[in-house]
N, C-alpha and C positions, 0 to 999 in steps of 0.2 A: 392263796393267790390263784387266779384263773388265767390260763394262757390260751390264746386262740391261734391255731395253725391254719393258714389259708392257702397253702400250696402243697402239691404232692411232694412228699419226702420219702426217703427209703423206709421200708417197713420196720427197720430197727428202731424207728422213732418211738414206737409204742413201748417195748420193753425198757428202753433207755429212760423215757419219761416216768414210767412207773417205778423203776429202780431209784430214780432221783426224788421220788415222792412229789412229782409236779402234776398238778391237776390241769387238764387240758381238754379242749374241744378240737377234734381233728375234722376240718371242713375244707378239703382241697377243691371241692366242687363249687364253693361259695362264690357268688357274684359280688362285684364291688359295692353295689347298692346295699346288699345284705351286710357286708362288712361294716359299712358306715352306720348302719342301723343298730348293730349289736356291739360295736366297738366300746361304747362307754361301760360295758359290763366287765371289761378285762384289764388286768394289770400288766399283761405281757402279750406280745404277738410275735409269731414266727412266720417269716415270709421268704419267698424266693424272688420272683419277678412278676407276679400277677398284676400288681398295681403300684402306682406311685404313692408316696406319702409326703405330700406338701402341706402347707399350713392348714388348709381346710380339713384334710384328713387327720392331721395330728391334733387339731383342736377338738375333734370328735372323741379322741382318746383321753377323756377327762381323768381316768385312773391310771393311764399307761405309765409304767415304770421303766420298761425296756422294749426295744425292738431288736429281734435277732434275725439276721439274714443268712440263709444257707448259701454261702459263696463269699467271694472276696470283696467285690465292688459294692459300694453303698450309694451309687448314683441315682437310684430310684427313691431315695429318701432325702428330704431337706435336712441335712445334718445340722446346719447352723440353727435352724428353728427348733429342731428336736432338742438340741443341747440347751437352748434358751429356756425351753419348757421343763428341763430337768429330766428328760427321757434318755436313759442310757442306751447306747447303740453297740450292738455286738455283731461282728462278722466272723468268718471262719476261713481265712486264707490258708491256715495250716491244713485244712481238710483236702484242698485240691491243688496245692502248690506242686506236689510231685508229678501229678498228671500234666499240669501245664508245662513243667520243665521238660518232661519226656516228649510231649507233643511238639514243642518248639524245636527240639533237636530233630525230631522226625521230619518236620517241614524243611529244615535246613538241609539235611542229608538228601532228601528227595529232590530238592532243587539243584544242589551241587552235582548230583549224579544223574540228573535228567531221568529219574526212574519213572515219573508219570508219563512222559512222552514215549519212552522206550517201551513201556508196558502196552500202551495203546497200539504202537506200531507192530509189535510182535503179534498181538491179537489179530491184526489185519494181514498177517503174513509178510510183514516187512522186517528184514534182518539188516539193520543199518548200524554197524558198530561205530564208524567214524562220526556219523551224525549225532550219536549219543555219547560221545566222549565227554567225561565229566571233569570236575575240578576237585582237588584234594583240599580238605579243611586244614590239615597240618601247616603250621607256619603263618596262618592268617591272624588278623586281629579282629576280635569280636567286640563290638560296643554294645553295652546294655544301658538303656535309659530307664531308670526306676529300679532301685536295688532293695526292694522289700522282699517279701516271701517268694514271689514269683521270679523276680530277677535272680535272686540267690539260688533258687532251685535250678534254673537254667544254667547259671555259671557252674554250679557243682557238677552238672552232667557234661559240661565241656572239658572237665579236668583231664580226661584221658585222650584228648584229641590233639595235644601239642599246639594249642593256640594261646595267644595272649588275650586276656580278657580285661577290658576297661569298663568301669561302671560309673555312671553319673546319677546322682540323686540329690536334688536341690535341698531336700529336707532332712538329710543325714550328714553327720560329720564323722571323720575318722573311721570309715567303714571298710577300708581295705581288709581283705582276709586271704586265706590260702587259695581262693578260687578267682578273685578279681582284684584289680588295682583301682583305687579311687582315682577318678579323672575329671577334668573340666570338660565342658561342652566343646571347647576349642580343641582339646586333645581327641575327643570323639570324632569331630569333623576332620581332623588332620590324618588320623591313623586307621580309621575303621574300614574293614572289608565287608563285615556283616554287621547290620544294626538290628537289634531286637528291642521292642518296646514292651515295658512291663509297668506302666503307670496307671493310676486310677483315672477315671474321667472326671475332670473338674473344668471350671471355666478357664483355667490356665492351660490345660492340656487339650481342650477342644480345638480341633483344626490346627494343631501344632505343626503337623507334617504337610506344610504347603510346598509348592514348587520352590519358593525362595529358601525354605529350610533345606531341601535336598541339594540346592545349588551350593550350599556351604561346605559340602564334603569335597575333599581334595581329589577323590577318585570315585568311580562308580561303585555302588554298594549292592549287596543283597539285603532286602528289607523284610523283616518279620514282624508281624503284629498279632499277638495273642492276648492283647489287653482290651482295648475298646475301639470299635471301628470309627467312632466320631473323631478320633485323634487324627485320622488320615482321610481327608475328603477324596472321593472317587476321582473327581476331576484332576486333582493335583497328582494322584498316583499315575494316571494316564499320561499327563504332561511330563512327569519325571521319567517315565519309561520311554516315552517318545524321544526325549532329549538324552537318553542313555545315561541318565543320572542313577537310575535303578536298573541293575542287570537282571534281577529276578525278584519276585515277591511271594511270600507265603502269608496268606491272610486267613486267620481263624475267625476274624470279626470284620464287619462291614459298617460303613457309615450309616446305612439303613438296613436292618436285618429282616424287617417285615416287608417282603417284596411288594405287597399291595399298597404300601405307603410311599413307594418311590415316586418322585416327580418324573415327568417325561424326560427331563434332562438327566436325572440320575439313572433312569432306565437305560438311556443311551450310553452313559459313562460305564455302567456295570456291564453292558453288552460288550463294550470295547475290551474291558478287562477279561471277560470270560473267553474272548477269542484269542487271547495271548497265550502262547505255549510256555512263556516264562513266568506265568502267574499260576499259583495253586490256591485253592479255597478249601476250607472246612467250615461247617455250619456252627461255629461257636461251641466246639466240643473239646477244646483244649483241656478243660478241667472236668470233663464229663465222662468219667470212667466208672466202672462197676465199683471199684475200690473207693474212689473219692465220694461217690454217692452216699455210702455208708459212713465214711470218715467225717464228712461234713456234719452229720448228726452228732457224732461223738464230741467233736470240737464245740459245737453250739451248746450242748448240754453241760459240758465242763465249764464253759464261760458263764452260762446262766447261773449255775450253782455257785461259782465264785462271786458273782455279782450279788446274789441273794445273801451269801454269807459275809459279804463285805470285805472280801479278800482280793 
C-alpha cells in the first residue's frame, strides 16, 4: 500500500510511519494540481486542510481505500460521496481534544475576569480596579452544544469550578456522565449562563447561531465558539451583542478565516466585532498546541493500522 501525505505534519510522522511499516510519500509542498495528477497511484492519503475532496477529487482516487485527516473536523471532505465509493474516513479528535478543552476554559476565564482589557490598560499606565471587576464562574450554568470528544473535554475541565453543566447532542442518547447532565435545547435556552459550541460543521449546523437563536435564551449569555466559525455568522453576532443577548464572546473561529476572502459587508461586520471590548479572538488555535501536533499523528497511525488490520 502506498500513502500520500500532502500537508505539513509533526516530524514524528516519519518514525511512526516506519514503525508501522507503512510506505508513504511525504509531499507537504505539493500543489492541488499535482495531487490530482498522482492521486490514482495511492491507496491512502493523509491530509489536514490544504484542499477539499469533493466528487471530482475523490473520483481521481481510483485506488483510494482511506483518507485520514489530522484533526477532528471532516468538513473539507464530501463524506457522503466518499462513503458511497467505499473510501474509509479517519479523523483524530482524540489528538487535540485536551487542547480544545483547555483553550475554551481559557477564553471563558479571560472574559469573565476582563483580563484582556485589564492587561491593555495597565500597559498604558491605567490602574482601574473598579472598571475591571469580574464575575465568578461558581454557581453558573454552562450549556454545551455538541457532546463529542471536544464537548466532553471542556466539561471535564469545568468540574472544579462549582458549575452546573448541561449538554445537548442530537445524535447521542443517554450520555449523562459525571461531568455533564443530558439536556434538551429548551433546557439549554432556559438555564444557560455560558454557552459553548462543540459541533462539527454540517448543513444542519451552518448558520445555526442566528439572532433568532440567541433570542431564545431566557437571559443574556457568554458565547464561546471553538468549533467552526460558519456556525455563527458575523452579522448575527453583532446584532445579538447590540441587543444585549450576548454579554461577551470568545471566538477561536470565524465565519471566514481567510481575510482576503471577506466580502465588503463581512469586513465591516468583522471590524465591528474587533472594536468590541467584550469580544476576544484567537486564530483557530484551540487544538493547536505542541503536544496535540504530535498526538494527532499517533492517533491517525493507530486508526490506519486498525483499519488495515480490519479491527
